[in-house]
C-alpha positions as CSV (number, residue, x, y, z in Angstrom):
1,M,141.6,101.5,22.1
2,M,144.4,103.2,19.7
3,T,145.7,106.6,20.6
4,S,147.4,109.1,18.7
5,Q,151.0,108.2,18.8
6,L,151.0,104.9,17.5
7,T,154.6,103.5,16.9
8,E,155.3,101.3,13.3
9,E,154.2,98.1,15.0
10,E,151.5,98.8,16.3
11,R,150.1,100.6,12.8
12,N,151.0,98.0,11.2
13,F,148.5,95.7,14.1
14,A,146.0,98.4,13.2
15,R,145.7,98.2,9.0
16,F,145.7,94.5,9.6
17,F,142.9,94.4,12.3
18,L,140.8,96.9,9.8
19,V,141.4,94.9,6.9
20,N,140.1,91.6,8.4
21,F,137.2,92.9,10.5
22,K,136.3,95.8,7.6
23,V,136.9,94.8,4.3
24,S,137.2,90.9,4.4
25,P,133.2,90.8,5.7
26,D,132.4,93.0,2.7
27,I,134.0,91.1,0.2
28,A,132.9,87.6,1.2
29,R,129.2,88.8,1.2
30,R,129.7,90.0,-2.2
31,F,131.1,86.6,-3.2
32,F,128.2,85.3,-1.2
33,D,125.6,87.3,-2.6
34,G,127.1,86.0,-6.1
35,I,126.2,82.8,-4.7
36,F,123.1,82.9,-3.4
37,P,121.6,86.1,-5.1
38,P,119.7,88.2,-2.3
39,T,116.4,88.1,-4.4
40,H,116.5,84.2,-4.5
41,L,118.0,84.1,-0.7
42,A,114.6,83.0,1.1
43,Q,113.9,79.9,-1.6
44,F,117.7,78.9,-0.9
45,I,117.1,78.8,3.2
46,N,113.6,77.1,2.8
47,S,115.2,74.4,0.2
48,S,117.8,73.9,2.6
49,M,116.1,73.6,5.7
50,R,117.0,70.7,7.3
51,A,120.5,70.8,6.8
52,I,120.6,74.5,8.2
53,I,118.4,73.1,11.4
54,N,121.4,70.4,11.3
55,L,124.3,73.3,11.3
56,N,122.5,74.6,14.4
57,K,122.4,71.3,16.0
58,S,126.1,70.5,15.3
59,K,126.8,74.2,16.4
60,R,128.3,75.4,13.3
61,I,125.7,77.6,13.3
62,N,124.9,79.4,16.7
63,A,122.0,80.4,18.3
64,A,122.4,84.2,16.9
65,Q,123.4,83.5,13.7
66,L,119.6,81.2,13.6
67,E,118.0,84.2,14.6
68,I,119.1,86.1,11.8
69,L,118.5,83.2,9.6
70,R,114.6,83.2,10.6
71,R,114.2,86.8,10.4
72,I,115.0,87.2,6.7
73,P,111.4,87.7,4.7
74,G,110.3,84.4,2.9
75,T,111.3,82.2,4.9
76,V,109.2,79.4,6.8
77,W,110.4,77.3,9.4
78,P,109.6,74.1,11.8
79,S,106.7,74.5,14.3
80,Y,109.3,73.1,16.5
81,L,111.4,75.8,16.6
82,P,111.6,78.3,19.9
83,P,109.0,81.2,18.8
84,M,110.2,84.4,17.6
85,P,108.6,88.1,18.2
86,A,105.6,89.6,17.2
87,V,107.4,92.2,15.7
88,I,110.6,91.6,14.0
89,K,113.2,93.2,12.1
90,A,113.7,91.8,9.1
91,T,117.4,90.4,8.2
92,S,119.5,90.2,4.6
93,S,122.7,89.1,3.9
94,K,123.9,92.3,5.3
95,D,123.3,91.3,8.5
96,F,125.5,88.5,8.3
97,D,128.8,87.5,9.5
98,L,132.1,86.5,7.9
99,T,131.9,83.0,10.1
100,M,127.9,82.7,9.2
101,M,128.7,83.6,5.6
102,I,132.1,80.9,5.4
103,C,129.2,78.3,6.7
104,L,126.9,78.4,4.6
105,L,129.3,78.9,1.7
106,R,131.2,75.7,2.7
107,N,128.4,73.4,3.8
108,L,125.7,74.2,0.9
109,G,127.6,76.8,-1.5
110,G,129.0,73.8,-3.3
111,L,132.6,74.9,-3.5
112,L,135.9,72.5,-3.0
113,T,137.6,71.9,0.0
114,P,141.0,73.7,0.3
115,S,143.8,71.8,-0.1
116,N,144.6,71.7,4.1
117,G,140.9,71.7,4.9
118,W,138.6,74.7,6.0
119,D,140.6,75.2,9.4
120,Q,143.7,75.5,8.3
121,L,145.8,78.2,6.4
122,P,145.3,76.9,2.6
123,H,148.8,76.1,0.5
124,P,149.8,79.1,-0.8
125,S,149.5,77.3,-4.5
126,D,145.5,76.5,-3.8
127,T,144.0,79.4,-5.6
128,S,140.3,78.2,-5.5
129,P,137.4,80.4,-3.7
130,G,137.4,77.9,-1.1
131,A,141.1,78.6,-0.1
132,A,140.3,82.2,-0.1
133,L,137.8,82.2,2.7
134,A,139.7,79.6,4.5
135,T,142.6,82.2,4.5
136,L,140.2,85.1,5.5
137,K,138.7,83.0,8.1
138,W,142.3,81.6,9.5
139,Y,143.5,85.1,9.9
140,R,139.8,85.9,11.9
141,N,140.2,83.9,14.1
142,Q,143.7,84.6,14.9
143,L,142.7,88.2,15.7
144,A,139.9,87.4,17.8
145,H,142.1,85.1,20.2
146,T,145.1,87.2,19.9
147,T,146.2,89.3,23.4
148,L,149.0,91.4,20.5
149,T,148.6,95.0,19.2
150,S,152.1,95.1,17.3
151,M,153.0,93.5,14.2
152,D,156.7,93.8,13.1
153,N,157.4,94.6,9.3
154,N,158.2,91.2,7.6
155,E,155.4,89.5,9.8
156,F,152.8,91.8,8.4
157,T,154.0,92.0,4.9
158,D,153.5,88.4,4.9
159,K,150.2,88.4,5.9
160,W,148.5,91.0,4.4
161,T,149.9,89.9,0.9
162,Q,148.0,86.8,1.7
163,V,144.9,88.7,3.0
164,E,145.4,90.7,-0.2
165,K,145.3,87.8,-2.1
166,A,142.0,86.1,-0.7
167,L,140.2,89.3,-1.2
168,T,141.6,89.9,-4.6
169,S,140.4,86.1,-5.5
170,L,136.7,86.7,-4.4
171,N,136.5,89.8,-5.8
172,N,136.6,88.8,-9.7
173,G,140.8,89.2,-9.9
174,Q,140.4,92.6,-9.0
175,K,142.1,94.2,-6.0
176,P,139.3,96.1,-4.4
177,H,139.7,99.8,-3.1
178,E,139.0,98.8,0.5
179,V,142.6,97.6,0.5
180,T,144.5,100.2,-0.7
181,D,142.7,102.8,1.3
182,I,143.5,101.3,4.4
183,L,147.3,100.8,3.7
184,N,146.8,104.6,3.3
185,Y,145.6,105.7,6.5
186,D,147.5,108.0,8.4
187,L,147.0,106.3,11.6
188,A,147.0,109.5,13.7
189,G,145.4,112.4,15.0
190,E,141.2,112.4,14.4
191,Q,141.2,109.6,12.2
192,A,143.6,107.4,14.3
193,K,140.9,108.5,17.0
194,T,137.4,107.5,14.9
195,L,139.5,104.3,13.6
196,A,140.1,103.1,17.3
197,N,136.1,104.1,17.8
198,A,134.7,101.9,14.9
199,E,137.7,99.1,16.4
200,L,136.3,98.9,20.0
201,K,132.8,98.6,18.3
202,Q,133.7,95.8,16.8
203,L,135.2,94.0,19.6
204,T,132.1,94.4,21.3
205,K,129.9,93.1,19.0
206,E,132.9,90.1,18.5
207,F,132.7,89.8,22.4
208,L,129.1,89.4,22.5
209,D,128.4,87.0,19.7
210,S,130.8,84.8,21.5
211,E,129.4,84.6,24.4
212,K,126.1,83.9,22.9
213,E,127.9,80.6,21.1
214,R,129.4,79.9,24.4
215,E,126.0,80.0,26.3
216,Q,124.6,77.2,23.7
217,I,128.2,75.0,23.6
218,E,127.1,75.0,27.6
219,N,123.9,74.2,27.7
220,A,124.7,71.1,25.1
221,N,127.5,70.1,27.0
222,A,125.5,69.9,30.3
223,T,123.2,67.8,27.7
224,F,125.9,65.5,27.6
225,V,127.6,65.3,30.9
226,E,124.0,64.4,31.9
227,T,123.4,61.6,30.2
228,W,126.9,60.6,30.5
229,L,126.1,60.8,34.4
230,K,123.1,57.7,33.9
231,D,125.2,55.5,31.6
232,D,128.4,56.1,34.4
233,E,125.6,54.5,37.2
234,S,126.6,51.0,35.9
235,F,130.6,52.0,35.2
236,Y,132.9,49.3,36.9
237,E,135.9,50.6,37.9
238,T,138.9,48.3,37.2
239,E,142.6,48.7,37.5
240,A,143.0,49.8,33.9
241,T,140.3,52.8,35.2
242,K,142.8,53.5,38.1
243,L,145.9,53.4,36.0
244,V,144.6,55.9,33.6
245,Y,143.0,58.0,36.3
246,G,146.5,58.4,37.5
247,K,147.8,59.5,34.9
248,V,145.5,61.8,33.8
249,Q,146.6,63.7,37.5
250,D,150.8,63.3,35.8
251,C,149.9,64.5,32.9
252,N,148.3,67.4,30.6
253,C,147.6,65.6,28.1
254,I,147.0,61.7,28.1
255,V,145.7,59.4,24.9
256,V,143.5,56.4,25.5
257,T,144.0,53.7,23.0
258,S,142.6,50.2,22.7
259,N,141.3,48.0,20.5
260,S,137.5,48.3,19.5
261,G,135.1,47.4,22.5
262,F,137.5,47.4,25.4
263,G,135.3,50.6,26.7
264,K,137.9,53.6,26.2
265,T,135.0,55.9,25.8
266,A,133.0,54.7,29.0
267,T,136.8,54.8,30.7
268,I,137.4,58.8,30.0
269,R,133.9,59.7,30.5
270,H,134.0,58.1,34.4
271,I,137.2,60.0,35.1
272,A,135.7,63.3,33.9
273,L,133.1,63.2,36.1
274,K,135.6,62.0,38.7
275,Y,137.0,65.0,37.8
276,K,133.8,67.3,37.8
277,L,133.5,66.4,41.7
278,E,136.7,68.4,42.0
279,G,134.9,71.2,40.6
280,Y,136.1,70.8,36.8
281,E,133.9,72.0,33.7
282,I,133.8,69.1,31.2
283,V,133.7,70.0,27.6
284,P,134.2,67.6,24.7
285,V,135.3,68.6,21.9
286,G,135.9,67.7,18.1
287,V,139.2,68.6,17.4
288,P,142.5,70.3,19.1
289,E,141.6,73.6,17.9
290,D,138.8,73.4,20.1
291,I,140.8,73.6,23.0
292,I,142.2,77.0,22.5
293,K,138.7,78.2,21.3
294,Y,136.8,77.0,24.4
295,K,139.8,77.2,27.5
296,T,138.9,79.8,30.0
297,N,140.4,80.7,33.4
298,K,138.2,78.0,34.7
299,K,138.8,74.5,35.8
300,Q,138.4,72.7,32.7
301,V,138.8,68.7,31.4
302,F,138.5,68.6,27.8
303,I,137.6,65.0,26.2
304,M,137.8,64.6,22.6
305,D,136.2,61.0,21.5
306,D,138.3,59.0,18.7
307,V,135.5,59.0,16.4
308,L,136.9,62.6,15.0
309,V,140.3,62.1,15.8
310,E,141.2,58.4,14.7
311,C,138.4,57.8,12.5
312,D,139.6,58.6,8.6
313,E,138.7,61.7,6.8
314,K,136.2,59.7,4.8
315,I,133.8,59.0,7.7
316,D,134.6,62.5,9.0
317,K,133.0,64.0,5.9
318,I,130.1,61.6,5.4
319,M,129.3,62.7,9.1
320,Q,129.7,66.1,7.9
321,T,127.7,65.8,5.5
322,C,124.5,63.9,7.0
323,G,124.2,66.6,9.5
324,L,125.4,64.3,12.0
325,H,126.8,66.2,15.5
326,R,129.9,66.4,15.7
327,Y,130.3,64.4,18.9
328,M,128.7,61.9,18.2
329,S,130.8,58.7,19.3
330,K,131.1,55.0,17.5
331,E,128.8,53.5,19.6
332,E,125.5,55.9,19.0
333,L,126.5,55.1,15.3
334,E,126.9,51.5,15.8
335,D,123.9,51.3,17.8
336,S,121.6,52.9,14.5
337,A,123.1,50.5,12.2
338,V,122.3,48.0,14.7
339,S,118.5,49.1,15.2
340,A,118.0,48.9,11.4
341,I,119.4,45.2,10.9
342,G,116.6,43.3,9.0
343,S,115.0,46.1,7.8
344,Y,118.0,47.9,6.3
345,F,121.0,45.8,7.3
346,V,122.4,42.4,7.4
347,K,125.3,41.8,9.4
348,D,128.1,39.9,8.5
349,S,130.5,39.9,11.1
350,N,131.7,43.2,12.0
351,I,130.7,44.9,8.2
352,F,127.2,46.0,8.2
353,R,125.4,45.7,4.6
354,F,122.4,47.0,2.8
355,I,119.8,43.8,2.4
356,H,118.9,43.9,-0.9
357,D,121.2,45.7,-3.9
358,S,118.2,47.7,-5.0
359,L,118.4,49.3,-1.8
360,E,122.1,50.4,-1.7
361,E,121.6,51.5,-5.4
362,T,118.6,54.3,-4.1
363,V,120.2,55.2,-1.0
364,G,123.5,55.8,-3.5
365,Y,121.6,57.8,-5.7
366,H,120.1,59.6,-2.9
367,F,123.4,60.7,-1.7
368,F,124.3,61.8,-5.1
369,I,121.6,64.0,-5.3
370,F,122.2,65.2,-1.3
371,D,125.9,66.1,-2.4
372,P,127.7,64.6,-5.5
373,R,131.5,66.0,-4.4
374,V,131.3,63.3,-1.6
375,M,129.8,61.0,-3.2
376,F,132.8,61.3,-5.7
377,S,135.4,61.6,-3.6
378,D,134.6,58.8,-1.2
379,C,132.0,56.0,-2.5
380,N,132.6,52.8,-3.7
381,I,134.4,52.5,-7.3
382,S,131.7,50.2,-8.7
383,F,129.0,53.1,-8.3
384,I,130.9,55.5,-10.2
385,R,131.4,52.9,-12.7
386,D,128.1,51.3,-13.0
387,R,125.6,53.9,-12.0
388,V,126.8,57.2,-13.1
389,R,126.6,58.3,-16.9
390,V,126.5,60.9,-19.1
391,H,123.5,62.2,-21.0
392,S,124.5,63.6,-24.4
393,N,122.4,66.9,-25.3
394,E,121.4,65.2,-28.3
395,N,119.4,62.3,-26.4
396,T,118.1,64.2,-23.3
397,N,114.8,61.8,-23.7
398,E,117.3,58.9,-23.3
399,S,114.9,56.3,-20.6
400,V,117.5,55.0,-17.7
401,D,117.0,53.8,-14.7
402,K,115.4,55.7,-11.9
403,N,118.7,55.5,-9.7
404,I,121.1,56.0,-12.2
405,A,123.0,59.5,-11.7
406,I,122.9,61.3,-14.3
407,I,125.5,64.0,-16.0
408,Q,124.2,66.7,-18.9
409,E,127.2,67.2,-21.3
410,D,127.0,70.8,-20.5
411,E,127.8,70.0,-17.0
412,L,130.9,68.5,-17.5
413,N,133.2,71.4,-17.2
414,D,131.7,72.6,-13.8
415,D,133.9,72.8,-10.4
416,H,131.6,70.5,-8.9
417,L,132.6,67.2,-10.6
418,T,136.4,68.0,-10.6
419,P,136.4,65.4,-7.2
420,L,135.1,62.9,-10.4
421,Y,137.9,63.6,-12.6
422,S,140.4,63.5,-9.2
423,R,138.7,60.3,-8.2
424,M,139.6,58.6,-11.9
425,W,143.0,59.7,-11.4
426,T,143.7,58.2,-8.4
427,E,141.9,54.9,-9.3
428,L,144.4,55.1,-12.7
429,C,147.4,55.9,-10.1
430,N,145.9,52.4,-7.4
431,G,146.2,50.2,-11.0
432,R,142.1,50.2,-11.4
433,F,142.1,50.5,-14.7
434,S,139.1,48.5,-15.3
435,S,136.8,50.8,-12.9
436,L,138.2,53.2,-15.4
437,L,137.9,51.1,-18.5
438,L,134.3,49.6,-17.8
439,S,132.5,52.6,-17.2
440,H,129.9,54.0,-18.8
441,L,131.6,57.4,-18.8
442,V,134.1,56.7,-21.3
443,K,131.5,55.8,-23.6
444,N,130.9,59.6,-23.8
445,R,132.9,61.5,-26.2
446,K,133.0,64.6,-24.8
447,F,133.9,63.2,-21.3
448,V,136.5,61.3,-22.8
449,H,138.2,64.7,-24.1
450,I,137.7,66.0,-20.8
451,L,139.9,63.3,-19.3
452,E,142.3,63.3,-22.1
453,P,145.6,63.8,-19.8
454,I,145.1,60.4,-17.9
455,L,143.8,58.4,-21.3
456,I,146.7,59.3,-22.7
457,I,148.7,57.1,-19.4
458,I,146.5,54.7,-20.8
459,R,147.1,54.4,-24.5
460,V,150.9,54.8,-23.7
461,F,150.2,51.5,-21.6
462,L,147.9,49.9,-24.0
463,H,150.5,50.8,-27.2
464,K,151.0,46.6,-28.2
465,K,154.7,47.3,-28.7
466,Y,155.4,49.4,-25.7
467,F,153.2,47.6,-23.3
468,W,154.8,44.2,-23.6
469,K,158.2,45.1,-23.6
470,I,157.4,46.6,-20.3
471,V,155.3,44.2,-18.9
472,S,158.3,41.4,-20.2
473,S,161.1,43.4,-18.6
474,E,159.1,43.8,-15.2
475,R,158.2,40.3,-15.1
476,R,161.9,39.6,-14.8
477,E,162.5,42.2,-12.2
478,T,160.0,41.9,-9.8
479,S,157.7,39.0,-8.0
480,N,155.4,41.9,-6.6
481,Q,152.3,42.4,-8.2
482,S,152.8,46.0,-10.3
483,V,150.2,48.1,-11.9
484,L,152.1,46.6,-15.5
485,E,150.7,43.3,-13.8
486,N,147.0,44.7,-13.6
487,I,147.2,46.3,-16.4
488,F,147.8,43.0,-17.8
489,K,144.9,41.1,-16.0
490,I,142.5,43.6,-17.3
491,I,143.3,43.8,-20.9
492,S,142.8,39.7,-20.7
493,N,139.3,40.1,-19.3
494,H,136.8,39.3,-21.0
495,E,134.4,41.9,-19.5
496,L,136.0,44.3,-21.7
497,E,134.2,43.0,-24.7
498,D,131.5,45.4,-23.3
499,N,133.7,48.8,-23.8
500,R,135.3,47.6,-26.8
501,D,134.2,50.6,-28.8
502,A,134.7,53.2,-25.9
503,I,138.8,51.5,-25.5
504,S,138.9,51.5,-29.6
505,R,138.2,55.0,-29.0
506,V,141.2,55.5,-26.7
507,I,143.6,53.3,-28.7
508,D,142.7,55.1,-32.0
509,D,142.2,58.6,-31.3
510,D,144.5,60.7,-33.6
511,S,145.6,62.8,-30.6
512,S,147.4,60.6,-29.3
513,F,149.8,59.3,-31.9
514,K,152.0,62.5,-30.8
515,Y,152.6,60.7,-27.1
516,T,153.0,57.8,-27.8
517,S,155.4,58.0,-31.3
518,A,158.6,58.4,-29.5
519,L,157.5,54.8,-28.4
520,D,157.9,53.3,-31.4
């Protein structure tokens, strides 16, 4: 607890603590209410019920937070959930803590993922709302786990500036007056004592919330371990297993790696169970940061399955979007896919494919509706090329295939389409020009206008005089297949005939002259 005699470093820490635990939740709540207006919050929760339940199952929303959501008037919850008390206190977004608001905004609010992800401090140049929320989350978590009570001037200035920038961004570009108020606090005498009591109350709430979350995690871990014990009954111990066990005794951290199907997961679980017999608590974790989060004074062995560490970012994002729990192993994923062979999938070597193109199109369309941002970022480019179209405001009654994903012209500048433009740029940089030029999207003039910075590059390369000079030079200099040679193949491709009008608009657009005239 603070006293009336604080050093300058202690006052720095007190101010930084207060801005994060007193101001940050309130500003985040104003932003949250702007995305999910209080008058429509119950409707939003009801329409997102499945996703919210999955967030709870994957432990991103803990039991206490779920209870708050269930007490919002007007919400209708599945009958299989535990019954609520007959008399309950109504709740609203005023009862949401910072963690839950960020969780809902991150997973259901349509915000773009910050440059460094949601769980790291964003890059200083990232000014998106997601980056601002990630900044608040980062420092809130640091303070919740710190044992320090002081902060030197340089550290204070640096961290305060970042938090103030985030709060200003979320507050419609206006620095909240609460930030200035805390800077002007006279942390001495009675005011210091009052603030100390508020700090103690907040810390107590944080502790109780974390204890509820820990209890939920421990129950989930017990379920995992029970399943492992059954599977371990048929485990055959090998020399490799003994080698790994010996390494664990010598080292605090080891990585078990091998080709797929060699029993890595079964081995590390078997060894963890052996340590359980020695009095260790088994803690499955998804990311290294969880080790710090769930570390206690008990004897613990942490297990991190490779599905969340070694798999690429695409699979991880798809798992999150679909609501799969964070500890699902590759074996469980594969077993689920195998059970659908003959009904939904066929298996060619180690590759699962949809049994029919129409089924793939239906699933693709459903996933697009579910989360277009992830779909644009990670789907096969052929889906964007063939199944995504822009409807002009004049032709809203145009009939299309039911599995065609439609973007209205008045949505073209919306944030949720940023991943689409980024994907187009990525395809262009990788030399896959046909994916862009053959797309139905470039038949819409307004879409082409938004993509103008990308299309300028295409115009430069398609400028015949310049193009042939560069291709000729490039072929003399290297035998490798270059980006320019890819362009040559695409321009020679007869499939471009179908998009002659779209390509002509790209080449003949008058605005391109100022970019290509220097090349004549």
